[in-house]
N, C-alpha and C positions, 0 to 999 in steps of 0.2 A: 267279531265280532264289534258292529259299528255303535259306538257308545251314542248318549243324548249330548255328550261335549260335541261332540262334529257338529252336530244341528245347532247346540248353542252359539256355538263359533264360527259359523259359516263365515258371516260379515266380517272375521278377525282372519281368516285365512289371507286374504289377499293384502290387506296392508291395516298395521298395528302402529297408533300412535301412540307414541312414549307416553307414560302417566304415571306419577311420583305421591308418593303418599304425601296426601294433603292435610294441614292444621286441623287440629279437632275443633277450630273455634273457627267463626266468620272471617275475622282480620286476617290476611296471608301476612303479612309484614309484620316484623316486632315493634311494640308500639315506642313512643318517643320515648326515650332513655330506657331503652331495652338492651339486656346488659349482655356482653360479646365474650367471648374468651380473651379477650386483649385486656379487657378493661375489668373483668371478674378478677386477673390475676390467678395464680397455683399457691396451691396450701404450701405452707412449709414442708421441705421434704422429709424433717425430724417429727412431723405431728402424725395422727393419724386423722383424714377429714372426717370419719363418722364419730370421732371423741365428741367432735364440736357440731352435733346433731342431736339439736332439741325442738320440740314443738315450737315454740317460739320463731327459732330462728327461721326455721323453714317457712311459717305464716307470713313472717315481714316479706322474706324476701320473695314470695310469691305474694304477695297484697299488691309491693309496686306493681308487678306486671299486670296483673287480673284484673282489675276495679277498671270498669269504665268497657270492659271487652264481654263477648256475648258468645256463647258455644254453637255450634249448628240447630240444635233443637228451640234458639228463640233465649234461652237460659242465661242469664248472668255469670258469668265466668267465677266471679268470685263469691257469690252465694252458693252457686255446684257445690265449689270447693270446701268452705264453711259447712254444708252439709254433707257432703260425704265423710269427712272428717269427723264429725259427730255421730255420725253413722256407726263408725269404725268405733268410738269411744263406746256407746248403748254395747256392740257389742263384746267389747271387753278387751279389745285392739292396744297393743302397748301405744307409747307414744311415737317411735321410731314409724309406726306403718301410718298411724295419723297422721305423721308432717310428710310420708311419701302422698298423698291424696293432694296436697300443696303441691306437691314438684311435678308429678304427673302434668298437670294443667299448664302451669308455669313454662312449662318444658315449652309450648306452641308457639313460646313469644321470646326465643333463645334462638341466636343464629346457632349454634354450636351447640347444641342440649345436651350431646352428650360427655364431648372435653369439658362442659363448664360445670355439670352434675357432679360428675366424677371428682373434679379438684376439690367443689367447694363441701361435698357433703360424703363420696367413695364411690368404691365402684361397686357396693351392694345396693347400691339408691339408682346409679346410674342404669344397671341394669333392670332394677326394677317399672322405672320408670321408660326405658326403651320396650320392653314384652308387652307393659301396660298400654303404651302409645300404638304400637303396632295393632295390638290384638284389636284397640278400638278404631282403630281405622279398616279394619278387617270386616268387623260387624254394621258399622255407617255404609262401607261397600255394598256390602248385602243386601240391604234396605234397601238401596239407591240405584239397583243394577235393574229396573223397570222388567222385571221377568214376569214371562206367564205364571198363572198359580201352580201345576205343577213341575216347571224345573224351581220356584221358588221354594216349595217341599223341599227338590235338592239341594238347595240352595242354606235353608234353613239346619237340614242336617247337615251338610258341610260345617255348618256356623260352631253348631253343640260340638262340632268332633273336632274345630279348631280350637273352640276353649278349651277341651280337654287337654289338647296341645299343649297349649300355652300355661296347663293346671300344674305340670309339676313344680311350680312357686304358689303356696296355698296365697301369697299374698297379692299376685294377680287377680287370681278367685274372689277374694276377699273387696278387693279394690273396686271390682268388674261389680259386683254382687252391689254394694254401697253407691256405685254410680246410679246405677239402674234404677234402684230405690228411690233416688234423690230425684231422677227425672222423673218419675211418675209422678211423687209428690207434689212438685213444681207444677208441670200439667193440672193434677186435681184444684190445687190449689188457686191456680189462674183463673181457673174455669176454663181452659183451651182447648181445643179439639186435638187429641195427640193422633200422630200419623197410624191407623192400623197396624201397617208391620210393625214398628215400632213395642205396640201396647202385646203384639202375639206373640215376637218373640221374647217379650220378659216375662209369661207367662209359660210359654211353651219352651224356653230354654232356660233366664234365668233363674223363675222359681222353680223346676224341675230341679236344676242342681243344687239351687237352695236346699230343698228338699232329699235329693241325697245327703246333701252334706252332715244333716241334721239339722238346720239353722232356721226354726221354726218361725219364728219372727218376721221373716225378712220371708220366708217363703209366702206367709198366710200374707202377711201386704202386700206384696207383690202378687198375688191373684187376687186378691179385692181391688188396687189399685187397676189392674190391666181389665178385671170385669167392669168393673164402673166405665171404664174408658172405651170398650169395648159395644157393651151391651149397657147402654144407660137406662133405655127403658125398665130392662130385668132388676139392673141394680137400685135404683129408686124405688122402684115397686117393696121388693121386697124389705127395700130400708123402713118403709111408710108402713108396711107392716108390724114392722119393729119398734115404730115408733109408735103407733097406734096403742099397743099393749105395755108401752115403755114403762109407766109409773107400776101397772098391777104387776106387771112383771117380774120390774124390779122388787115389789113389795114383796111379792113369793119368795124372789130370789132370799132375801135378805134374811127373809124369815124360817128357810129351809138353812140358809148358812148357819145362822144363830142355833137352831134345832139342832142339826147334825153336829157341829163344836161341842153344841155340852154333850151330846152323846159321845163322843171319844174321848171327852176328860170323863167322863165319870167313869169309862172302860179304860181309864191310869193312859191315853195315850195322848201324846204332847202333838201339838197338828196347828199348822197354819190353813186355813178354809178360806178360798177366795170363791167368789163369781166367774166363770173363766168365762175371756174375750167371745165375743161372737164375730162370726168369720161368714162375710156375708157370701162370699161366691160357696166355700164349703157348703150353705143352707142350697142356696140353689142348685149346684153339682147332684148334691140327696134326691133333691126337688124333681130334678128333671131327669135324673138315671132310673129310681125306683118309684117313678112318676107318682109321689106325694104330693100333698096338698101341704100349702105350710104347716098346718096346726099336726100334721103326721112327724116330722123334724124331730126327732128326741133329742137334738142337742142345742134348741133354741134355748133350754133353762139347762145349767151344768154347772159344776161346781169341781173345784181344783183345791185336792189335801194336798201337804207337803209334809212328810214327817223324817225323823230320825234315819231309821235306816229300813233295810229289806224284810225282817221281820216286823217294821210296826206297818208296812204297808200292807201287807197280811190280816193283820191283827185289827185294822182300821177296816177291810174289806168285809170284813166277817160282823163287826158292829154297823156295819151299814147296812147289810141285808140283813141282822134282828133287827134293827129298825124298820126296814121299810121294805113293802113287797118287792120283788126283782120282776123286769121284765125277761119272760123267756126268750131264749138267744140272742141277748145284746149283753155276753160278757168275752172281754179278752183280755186273756194275760201276756202281756207284753214284757212282761219283765225276765219268767220262764222262757220267752221265745222273742225276742225283740226287732222290729221292724228289720229289713236291712240297711237302714240306713244308720243305724247304731240306737233309734229310741226304744226306750223302757220306761212303761206305766199298766196300771191295773185299770180298766175299762170298764162300767159297768154303768145298766140302765136302769133306773128304780123308781118307784111313782110316791110321787108326794104323799101329803092328808087329803088332799084336794083331788088328788083320783091320775093328775098330772104329770108327766114322765120328766128324769131331770138324771143328767147323765153325770156322773161323777169319775173325775182321774184322781189316780191315789199312786203318786211318787215320793222319792226321796228327792233333798235338797240337789243333790248331785245329778241325779237324771231331770230333774228340771233345768237346769241350767242348760245341762246337753241337748234338751228338747228345745230351748228356746235358741241357744246360741250355736250350737254343733260343736264342730271342729273348732270354732272359736274358742268352746267354754275349756277346752284344754290343750289347745295346741301350741305348744311354746315355741311362739315367733318370736319370743323373746333373744332368743338365741340366734342367730343367722351363722349355723356349724358350731365348731365349740367357742368361737367370741360374738359378742352379741353386736348390735347397731352401737353400742356405745362403746363397743371395746373392753364389755366383761367377761370374764372367763365363768363358761359353765361350771360347775364339778360332776361326778361322774355319774348322780344319782338325775341331776338334771339333763344330763346328756342320754341316759337312758332312756329318760320319758320323752325326750324329741325325739328319739329311733323310734319309739315305738307310736309316737303319735302321727309321724310321718306317717311310717308302713301304716296305721290302720287311715289314714285321707287316700294314701295312693289306692286301697282296697275297696276304698268308697267310690273313687272317681272310675276305677276300671272299671266296678260293679255299673256304676251309671254306664258307659260306654257300653258294655254289653245288652242292658235294658234298650238303648235307644240303635242298639246296630243291627242293619238289614244280616239275613240268615249268610251269606256270601262272606260278612264283612265281622269276621272272628277275631281279626287281630289289634294289639292294643294298638293305643294311641300314638304311643312313641314309631310306631311302625309308618306310621302316613305322617306326612308334610300336606301344609295347607296354602297355597299362592295365588295370588290374585292377575287378571288381566286389565289390561286397562282400560277394560268396559266395566272393572266389577266383577265379574264372574269369579267367584273359588272354585278354585281346579285341584281336587282329590291329587296327590303322587305318590309314589312309594317314597318314604327316609331314604336322601342323599340322591334323590331324583338330578337332573342336568335340566338348562333351559332347552338341549335336544329332547328330553324325555316332555316337558312342557309342551313344547309344539306338538310334538305328536299327539300328544292326550287333546290336543281341540282338533285339529285335522287332519290327517294322513298326508295329503300334500305339501301341507304346511309346513310338516316335520320334515319334507323331502328336500323343500326349497333352502331350509334353515339354514344361515352362512354367517350369523350374532345373533347379540342379545344383550340385552341390556337389563338389569336389574335397578329398580330403582331408581333409572336412571341413568346409571354407572354401566358402561360398555364391560363385558367381564367374558372370561375364557367360558367356550361351549362346557367346557367338563366341568363347569364351578357347580359345586353342591349349592342346591337352594337351600334356605331356611323359611320357617315360618313367618306366612306375613306379609312376604316381600311381592313385590309387582314386577312383574318380568315383563318384557316388550321382545318380541321376534322381529329381528331384520331378515327378510327374505329376499331372495333371487326370484325375477320374474320368472323363471325354469331351471331345471335341473333336477339333479339328485343328490342322494344321501354319498357318504364316503366310505369308504371300506372301513376305514381307521373305527367310526362307528363302533365295527364291529369286536373291537381288541380290546376287552375286559380290563386289559391293563392301561389302558390310556382314560378308561374313565368316563364316556362320553356317555353311554346308556344305563341306567338302572332298573329300567322298568323292562319288564321281559314282554309284554305289548310293544312296544318301542322297537326291540329287538327281533321281534318276529317281523314288522315293519316293515323294515332295514331289508331283512331276508329275504321279502318276497319279492323287493325291487331287484334285488340282484339276481334273483332267480329268473323273472320277467325277463331282465334286458340279457342272461344267457339265451333264454328259450330263442328270445329273437334272434339273437344272432346264430344258433342252431340253424331255427329256420330259414337264414338267410341264406346257412351255407347248403342245406338240403335244396332249396329253390333255384342256386346259382347250378348246382352239379346237374339236376335235373332240366335246366335249358338247355347246357352246353351239350347235354347228350341228346336231348329233341334235335339243334342245332347239326347234329354230329351223323344224325341218322336220316336227317331232312324231315323231319315231321316238324316245325314249329307248327302246322297249323293245331294239331291235338291240343286239347284243351286238357289244361290241368286237374278240373276236377274229376272233365270222363275218365284220365289214365287214374289218380287214386283207385275209382271205384274199380276200377277191372283188376288191380293190384288188391282188393280188399281193404280199404280205407274209408273212413267216414269223409274227409274233403281235402282238397290239394293241400291245406295247413300240417294236418295230420305228417301223409306221406312227405312232406319237407322234412317234421322232425325228425321222423325214424332213418331218412335218409343222411340229414346232417347229422346226428347222432352214429353214424353208420351200423346200424340195427339190418338193416334192408340194401344189397349190396345194389349198384346198378346194374349187374348183368341182369337182376330177376325184373327191373325192366324194360331190359333190352330184348328178352324172351317174350316181351307182352309188346313190343313197337313193331321188333320184325318177320311180320306173317313166314310160317315155313314151307317148302315146296312139298306137295304129295309122297314125295323118297322121303324128305325131310321128317313128314307128320308121322308116314309109319312106322320109322325107326325110332322118333321120338315118343308115340302115343299120344300127342298133343293135340287139341282138339282141331281138325280142319274146318268143321262144319257144325254147327250146334243142332241137335236134333229137336224137329218137330215136334207138335203134338201130335201122337200118335206115333209117331219114328222112335218109339222107345229101344228097337232091338226084342222086342217080344213077340212073341206070337200066341194068342190064344186056341186054346187045343180046339177044334172043329167049327171055330168061328173066323171070318176072312174080316179086315178091315174095322174090327174095331179099335175104338180107341184107347188105348191103354197110358199111366202116366207113373211114373217110379214114385213112391211114396218115401217123403222126406225124413218119418220119423227114423227109418232105417236105412235107405240110401244101397239100395240092393245093387249090385253087378255081377256081373258074370267072373265067374262059375255059380255064383250063390247057388242055392236050392233056393226055389221062389212058390209064391203063390197069389190068385189074383183075389180079388174082393170088388165086386157089382158095388160101385159106389149108384149116390142118387144124381146123376145130371153130369159127371165129371168121369164118364168111361170108367174102366179097370186098372182100380191102384194094386199097383204089382209090388209087394210087402215078401221082405226075406223069410223063413218060415217059420223062425224061432222068435221073429218079432216082437214083442210082448202087445203092441196094439194090433198085429196082426190074430193073436191065441187069442186077444179079447173079443173084437169080432165075430170071431169063428162061433166061440161059444154063444153068444147074442143070436145071429142071425147065420146059421151054419149053412143055409139055401142058397145064399150071397156069394160062397166061394164056389170057385172055379179054376180047372186046373190051366197053367201057363208055362212055356218052355223060353226060352232063350232063344232069338232066331241068327240069321249069318248075317248081321251089318256091319260091313266091315272098318265103317269111316264111325261109328258111335261110340264113342265115349261117357263113362258114368261119373257123376258127381260122389263121390266119398268122403267122407268128413273122419280125420283122425284126432285120437286125444293126443295133448302130450303135455305131464306133468311135472315143474323140473324147477330147481334150486332157485330163483332169480337172478339174474348178472347182467351185468353191460354186454352187450352185444347177443345175449341170447335169441332175441327173436333173428339178428340176422345169419347168425352160424346153421337155425335150420332151416330157413328157405335158402341155403348155401344148399344142402340138402337136396333140397329138392329141385334144384335146377340142374344141377349136376346129375341127377338121376333122368332128367325131363321129363321131372313129372309137372302138370301146368297146376299153378293155385290159382284158386278163384275169389277165396274169401280167407280173413283171420281174425281170431275175436279172442283176445284176451285177455288176462286180470291175475292182480299181483295182489296178495296180504301178506300182511306181518303175523307168522305164529312162532310164539316163544324166542323173541332176538330174530327170526331167521325169516327172510325174505323169501317168498313161496310165487310161483308162476302156475297159471295155468290155462293152455293154449285151443283154439280148436281150429282146423286147419281143414279146410274144404278144396279138396282135389278131382283133377281130372284123370281116370285111369281106365283103358279099354280092358283090362282084366284087372279083377281085383286080385287075384293070387300073385300082381307082379307088388302088391303092399307087401309083402314080405322083406323082400329085400330093403325097402325102401325104411319100413319101419325101425330094422337092424340099424341102418345109419342112425336115424335120427337119434334110438337109443345110446348108441356111442357118441351121441356130442355132448361137451362138458355140462356137468349139472341138470341134465335130461336121467330121472330116476322113472319114467314107463310113456311109451310111447304105443299107441295100439289104436285100432279102428273099431269106431264108435257104432 
């Protein structure tokens, strides 16, 4: 199948220019005073680098590098890092993860970021920085690829999957979510136009991921900000409607809040009652999806009730329904049936004393924390394995909680992947990798794929001509496994083909079944060309020997029953048809040889079928093709409209049908005495297919001096065995002579049945 990758990369097939991962900021060179590996110096061998990591240390380290520089979005690099760290703090992230937010951006102004960060802060941080920067590069490249809408949709889907591929470390996910939220906040605060592709990616990819992980406050804010940047008119229209009713609505909400809190106190339920924040994008989605007017949206006025435990949730629900009339069909129990992302709460809609709807959400404090912060609320990333970022060991209970939290997060990530995957893509994210072309197209490959797989995924011809590869600007062997986020450049010859070594699984050049099939197809095509060349050479030598060089190859093939000369060359090159059969066609037989061999000396003209119509002279007769009669078959004639008398064998099913419909057109006929006449007869052969089968059967006809005028063959695999069906059209003077020929054909190895049709 020719995928869209071939079309997307047509321009890349001829030549690809190397492009390595660029920095995340506009300035490509480190600023004055940027640290180098030599200036920083290695940490003490006896010390644990992670033990020295504190938020102030990382912040001070990054500040001197980031101040005065900007990201590619235009944001000041330092204020962006500060904003990301603050968002992580609000989400409940520990200080080491907040510190990582500074190091990710500081790394772009270091000449050797990996070694420097590893020496100064430890391997865990250097890996986190590397993964996060690589993912940022992929996302930026996807936005800047300049693709058409349909191809951009494919690119966006790949970015989603790539995000999953990097999500095995939840820290990467939280850093990217916080970074994107900070970027949208900056665009909104500066009132600057945001690139639509960035805002769309924020809503379709990042908000969806935050929702799957249950991080409600990030999900809602990303959606609202993206809504504001993508559809400002609709956003401001809803905002104005909310502002126009703000004072009256706030009074009504405050009245209901006090009233509801009093009812719960009287019921003996301790609860914290507050008005729920209004999410404009949610209101807009409901208005658009359900064709509702603004006044019909039920959650414009909403209450959130936080209680101590699950029992208190249901008690509070009973108190709410006892006080206010319930709106029919507007109740959801997400405690008994949590959402896929783990969200739990009771949702109900009631009517206040003014008759207007009020949504009430009831949950525990733990449920509320999960709803707002999702995995961040219970994710034990205070420990990196059994040892924390600060070298603190986790006890057994904490380690168990860590394992359970990780398991829950992985389940949510994989569930998100299944939600987004196409029907044919049911594999998990760790079965795939996502790399970049120098032109910033994301390429989806199997895990363990090599540069050769990459080349074939772009274009078949580029794969054939692949002779080298650069990964992130460095030359690598062609069997090097690729990793997520790498930029791959193919070095291709102007012409040539693949190496046979590529098909050796032990050498590891190919991982993709699609690539292997393309390589096999190339070698099969080369083998076919060589076979046809041998066949052509043999035929041309024969023609020269027989002095028949004027004979056209296609005419000779047609006489032997082949579609064209290439088909003849192929079977001769495979030695499936012997040259003796070709000689029999090329050499004209003498009358004596013809009588002895039964070979056609003069093809019968119309009406010269050797059949006499009883009582009628010179009547046009034709041998029916359906049953191909030949002496001494019992025959009958049927008068056709405009084509004379059709001669059938008396047992022919077609003749019996015609005779039953119009018996008056049946006339008696008999074989005449045309000594030179020969008759075409079909012979059906069924056999186990093998190399040289057609040649061996044809040799039988040649030995028996039976002229073959046509061959039709087909082969299918049935229960693991190849079976062949062949139909030979032969010319005989007498059908009784066929018995001996059929016995000889049946004796050929593999032939199971040979009969006259």
